[in-house]
C-alpha positions in Angstrom: 108.8 95.4 103.8 105.4 95.5 102.1 104.7 94.4 98.6 103.8 98.0 97.5 107.2 99.2 98.7 108.9 96.4 96.7 106.9 97.2 93.6 107.6 101.0 94.1 111.3 100.2 94.3 111.2 98.1 91.2 109.2 100.7 89.3 111.6 103.5 90.3 114.6 101.3 89.5 113.1 100.6 86.1 112.4 104.2 85.4 115.9 105.3 86.5 117.4 102.7 84.2 115.3 103.9 81.3 116.3 107.5 82.0 119.9 106.5 82.1 119.6 104.7 78.8 117.9 107.7 77.2 120.6 110.0 78.5 123.3 107.7 77.3 121.7 107.5 73.9 121.5 111.3 73.7 125.1 111.6 74.8 126.1 109.2 72.0 124.1 111.1 69.4 125.7 114.4 70.5 129.1 112.8 70.3 128.4 111.3 66.9 127.1 114.6 65.6 130.1 116.5 66.9 132.5 114.0 65.4 130.6 114.1 62.0 130.7 117.9 62.1 134.4 118.0 62.9 135.1 115.4 60.1 133.1 117.5 57.6 134.9 120.7 58.6 138.4 119.2 58.7 138.0 117.1 55.6 136.7 119.8 53.4 139.0 122.8 53.2 136.6 124.6 50.9 134.0 124.3 53.6 133.7 127.8 54.7 130.6 129.7 55.4 129.6 131.7 52.4 129.6 135.4 53.1 126.9 136.0 50.7 124.1 134.7 52.9 124.9 135.9 56.4 121.3 135.8 57.5 121.0 132.2 56.5 124.1 131.2 58.3 123.3 133.1 61.4 119.7 131.7 61.5 121.2 128.2 61.1 123.7 128.9 63.8 120.9 130.3 66.1 118.8 127.2 65.4 121.7 124.9 66.3 122.4 126.9 69.4 118.7 126.6 70.4 118.8 122.9 69.8 122.0 122.6 71.8 120.5 124.6 74.6 117.3 122.4 74.6 119.5 119.3 74.7 121.5 120.8 77.6 118.3 121.6 79.4 117.0 118.0 78.9 120.3 116.6 80.1 120.2 118.9 83.2 116.5 117.8 83.8 117.4 114.1 83.4 120.4 114.5 85.7 118.2 116.1 88.3 115.7 113.3 88.0 118.5 110.7 88.3 119.8 112.5 91.4 116.3 112.6 92.8 115.7 108.9 92.0 119.1 108.0 93.5 118.2 109.8 96.7 114.8 108.0 96.8 116.5 104.7 96.2 119.0 105.4 99.0 116.2 106.2 101.4 114.3 103.1 100.3 117.3 101.0 100.9 117.8 102.6 104.3 114.1 101.8 105.2 114.5 98.3 103.9 117.6 97.8 106.1 115.8 99.2 109.1 112.7 97.0 108.5 115.0 93.9 108.0 116.7 94.7 111.3 113.4 95.1 113.0 112.1 91.9 111.5 115.1 90.0 112.8 114.7 91.5 116.2 111.0 90.5 116.3 111.8 87.0 115.1 114.3 86.6 117.9 111.7 87.9 120.4 109.2 85.4 119.1 111.7 82.6 119.4 112.4 83.6 123.0 108.8 83.9 124.0 108.2 80.2 125.0 111.2 80.3 127.3 110.1 83.6 128.8 106.6 82.2 129.4 107.9 79.0 130.9 110.1 80.9 133.3 107.3 83.3 134.3 105.0 80.4 134.8 107.5 78.6 137.0 108.0 81.8 139.0 104.3 82.1 139.5 103.9 78.4 140.3 106.6 78.3 143.0 104.4 79.9 145.7 101.4 77.8 144.7 103.5 74.6 145.0 104.7 75.8 148.4 101.2 76.4 149.5 100.1 73.0 148.2 102.9 71.3 150.1 102.0 73.2 153.3 98.3 72.3 152.8 99.2 68.6 152.2 101.4 68.5 155.3 98.6 70.2 157.3 96.1 67.8 155.8 98.2 64.7 156.8 98.5 66.2 160.3 94.8 66.8 160.6 94.1 63.3 159.2 96.4 61.8 161.9 94.7 63.9 164.6 91.3 62.8 163.3 92.3 59.2 163.4 93.7 59.6 166.9 90.5 61.4 168.1 88.3 58.8 166.3 90.3 56.0 168.0 90.1 57.6 171.4 86.4 58.3 170.9 85.8 54.7 169.9 87.7 53.5 172.9 85.8 55.8 175.3 82.5 54.7 173.7 83.4 51.1 174.2 84.5 51.6 177.7 81.4 53.6 178.5 79.0 51.1 177.0 80.9 48.0 178.2 82.6 47.7 181.5 85.4 45.6 180.1 87.1 44.8 176.9 84.9 43.0 174.5 86.7 39.9 173.3 85.2 37.5 170.9 84.2 34.1 172.1 85.6 31.3 170.0 84.4 27.7 170.6 87.1 25.5 171.9 87.8 22.2 170.2 88.1 19.0 172.3 91.7 18.6 171.4 92.6 21.9 173.0 95.6 20.5 174.9 97.3 19.1 171.7 97.2 22.5 170.0 98.8 24.3 172.9 101.6 21.9 173.2 102.3 22.1 169.4 102.4 25.8 169.6 104.8 25.7 172.5 107.1 23.3 170.8 107.4 25.3 167.7 
């Protein structure tokens, strides 16, 4: 939920609360006025409209009726506003709930992403590892063949250039017989 949505919700909530307070205050005033009027009428038995000034009383009555009608219209207006605000608040709460749910879902997806990437990477690396293993086996095989061919080539080259095996000539010491007998005894 964005900051503007939050501030709008707070502003609407404040306005609804102010309207409710005003409505409650007006209801209290109407209640007090009706109680005061009832008390005056009931407490004063002589309080009867004077018949001598019917126009004055009817004009006062008409003025009071107009005031009452204006107050009723205001009450109706405020009730409609409260209903409208309540509907907006409900819709905003719904959208907040939806956004919260979506946010949780996205957080869960974000937490699962490393595991998904690891698994996908492993799936992609498996054929590569197999190819590397095959190439390494093939490489070892080729290396062995190369060594074998090199050895055979070296042997052929030696045989072709020399008629016999080329052995090194070591000088023989004078006590040659002693060394042989020692080796045989051991």
